[in-house]
N, C-alpha and C positions, 0 to 999 in steps of 0.2 A: 185175716192176716195180722190182727193187732195183738200186742202182748197181753192185753186184758183178755182177749178171747182165749189165748193159750192157757192162761191161769184158770179160766173158767172151765176149759175142757178137762183139765186134770182133776178138777174138783167135782164135776158133774157125773151123776150116774148115767147109764144108757137109757135115756128117755126120749120119747118122740110123741107128737100128736097122732102119729099112726102107730098101730100095733107093731111090735117087733117082728120082722119078717122071719119066716122059718129058714134057717140056714140050709142051703142046698137047693133052693129053688133055682130054676134055670135062668140063664141069661135072657134078656127080653127078646120077644119076637119082633124082628125088624121088618116085617112085611109092611109095605107101604112107605118105608123110609128109603131115602136116596143117599148114596155116598156123595158128600159134597166136598170133602177134603181128605187128603191123605199124604203122609210123608213117611217113607220107609227108610229114610236116612242112609241111602245107598250111595250117595255121591261122596265128594271130597270136602265140600263146604256147605254151610247152611244156605238154603234157598231163600234169597231175600224177597222174592215175590210171595212167598208163603209166610215168612216170619218177620215180625218186628222184634228187635233185640234190645233188651235192657231197661226200657222205660215204659211208662204208661202212654196212652195215646196223646196225652198233653205234653209229652216230652220230659216228664218228671220222674224221679226215682221213687220207688216204694219204700216204706219205712221198715227197715230191719237192721241187724248189725252187720250186714254185708252190702257192699256197693255192687249193683248189677252192671257189669261191663256192657257197653253199647258198641254199636258198629261204627261209631264216629272215628274220625281220624285221630282225635285226641286219645282214644282208648286202643289204638292200633297195637301197641306194645303188649297190652294185656289180653287182647281178644283171643289169641291162639292158646294162651295159658288156661283159658276158661272153657271155650268151645272147641271141641275136636270131633271130627268125623272119622271113623275107622271101623272096619269090619262090619259095615251095615248098621252102625249104632252111632248115636250122638252121646258124647260125654260132656256133662256140665260139671266143672270142677270148682269147688269153693277153696280158695287159697288164703292162707294166713301170712301176713307180712307185718311185723311189728312196726316198721317205719313206713307203712303204706301211706302215700299222699292221697287221701280221699278227695276226689275232684269236687265234691259237694261241701267240703269243709266240716263234715260231721265227725271226723276223726275216727272213722271205722278202721279196723285192722284186718278185715276180711274183704275179699272181692270174689264175686260168684256170677251166676247167670240166670237169665229168664228169657223165654221165648213167648210170643204173643201173636194171636191172629188178628189183632187190631193195630192200625198204624196212625202216626201223627200226620199233621199238615193236610188233612182232608182226604187222604188216600183211603179208598174203601177197604174194609177188612177182607181178609182172605177166607174167613168162615165166620158166620154168626147165625144163630137160630133162636127161636123162642121155644120150640119143641124139638128135641133131638137127643142123640146119643153120642158120647165121646168114648172112644176105647184107646187105651195106651198101654203098651208093654214096656215095663221099666224095672230097674233095680235101684234101691235106695242105699245110702250109706247108713252107718250107725255111729253114734257118739253124742255125748252131751252137748246140746246146743244146735244140733243139725235140725233143720226146719224145712223140709220139702213140702210142696203143695201143688195140687192140680185144681185150678179155681177159675171162676168166671165173674164178670161184671156185665151189667146191662149197658149197651152201647151209648144210650142217651146220657148216662151219667158222666161220660168222658168227653162229651162235646163241649165246645167253648161256652155255649149257653147253659149246659148242664141239665140235669133232670130236677124240676122243681120239687118233686116228691122225694128226692134223695136217691142214692144208689142202692141196688140189690146185689149182693154178693153171694155166690154159691161156692162154698168150699166143698168140692166133691171129695177131696182128700186133703187133710193136713196130718202129717206124721211128725213125731218128735223123736230124735235120735236116742233119747234116754230110755225108750221102750218101743222098739220097732215091731212089737207084736200087736199094736193097736193103731188104727187110724180113725180120724174123726170126720164126720160129715155134718155140715150145718149151713143154714142160710141166714144172712144178716140183712136187715132193712136199716141202712145207715140214716134214712130220713127221719125215722122216729126212734132210732136206737133200740130196736127190738131184734130178737133172734129166735129162730126155731130152736126147741130143745135139741141139744147135741146128741148125736147117736155114735156109739162106738161099740166094738165087739172084740173080744180076745181072738187073735188070729195067729197063723204061723209067723215066724220071723221074716218080716218083709225085706230085711237086708241080706238074707242068706242066698237069695236066688232072684231071678226075674219072675215077675208075676204080671198078669193082665188085669188091669183096672178098667171099670166101665162106669159111666155116669149118664143116667137116663133122666132127662128133664121133661116132665109132662105138664098138663094143664095146671095142676095144683100141688105137685110134689116132685121131689128129687130122690132117686134111688141110686145106691152105690153097689157095685158088683166087684167081686174078686174071683179071678179064674173061673168065670162063667157061673158064679153062684151069687145070689142076692145077699148082701150083707146088712144093709140098713136103708131106711127110708125116712125123709124128713119133709116137713111142709115147705112149699114154695110161698114165701111171703109176697104180698101185693100181687098175687097171681092174676087178678083181673085187670091190671093196668101196666104191668112191666113189659118192656119191649125186648128185643132180641139180645142175646148174650154172646160176647166173645170170650175166648179161653186163653189162659196163661198157665205155663208150666215152669216152675222155678226151684232152685235150691237156695233157700235163704238160710241165715244163721242167726241164732240168739233170740231175738224177740223179747229181750229183757231177762233171759235166762243165762246162767253161766255157760261158757263154751269150753270144752276140752280141746286143746290143740294137740293133734296126733303127732307122732314122731315124724311122719311124712310131711306135715304141715298142710295137708289138704284132705278134702272129702270129695268123693266122686258119685254123681248120679248118672246112670246109663239109661238111655231111651232107645228101644228097638224100633218102635213105630207109633204113630198117632193117626187115628182114623176118625172122621166126624161124619155123622149121618143126620138127616133131618127129614121130617114129613111136612115142613112148612112150604107153601108155594112161594113165599117171599124170602126164604133163607138165602143168605149171601154165600156164594159158592165160588171156589176156584176149581177149574177142571182137574179132577184127580189124575 
């Protein structure tokens, strides 16, 4: 999620420690996997038992050019402008406001949203796994500076004591509104500041319609799927010692890049459903 990562993505060729997968291979066989979490977004408001909203499990904001609106009373006026449930879908809206009073004091002019399966204050996550599969059907906006992501961190890295070896970040998808025919998959080891070579592939316009995205985390690799087809595979760093992952889904802005403000003053990301599967006996699950 860092601006440095973003610049590297746009400069790197499609490389991986694994051979590039053949486009068209089928979605993974989930035999032996159990559905541990799902949200079809059929209600009228976000399920707070399933989702933590706006911050990391330490209660802190992530770094981007957009403030992630939280479920706190202080953000009550902004909440409905960002998160809306309608027609069986969740809309996350990134709003521009020239005189926005950024609660963090970072002087950002955008406020947007993020949902996470990990909670602060010792509350157990709603879903976390070491080996598993995440599937999400969504539609992205397009525009310079738009920065959506479906990503994960290991749980231990977000505890008060932290992970002495540093955090492992899985970016199942990072997409940039300047070109929505590409998304990037990469794994970062922030402990020693190394990354798996980024993988990307030219695809249909991801902002033109809904698509189904899948992320398979195995013992030593992470594979990304689009509409039931394997797109790219990268190495899972620190595979022998990393713990379980929780997942986040957000619409960030900027990341150090110029942002085009549309006439409407906002960008919308739509999510139809999110389903999480695991084959781990100790996966953290909420009853689907």
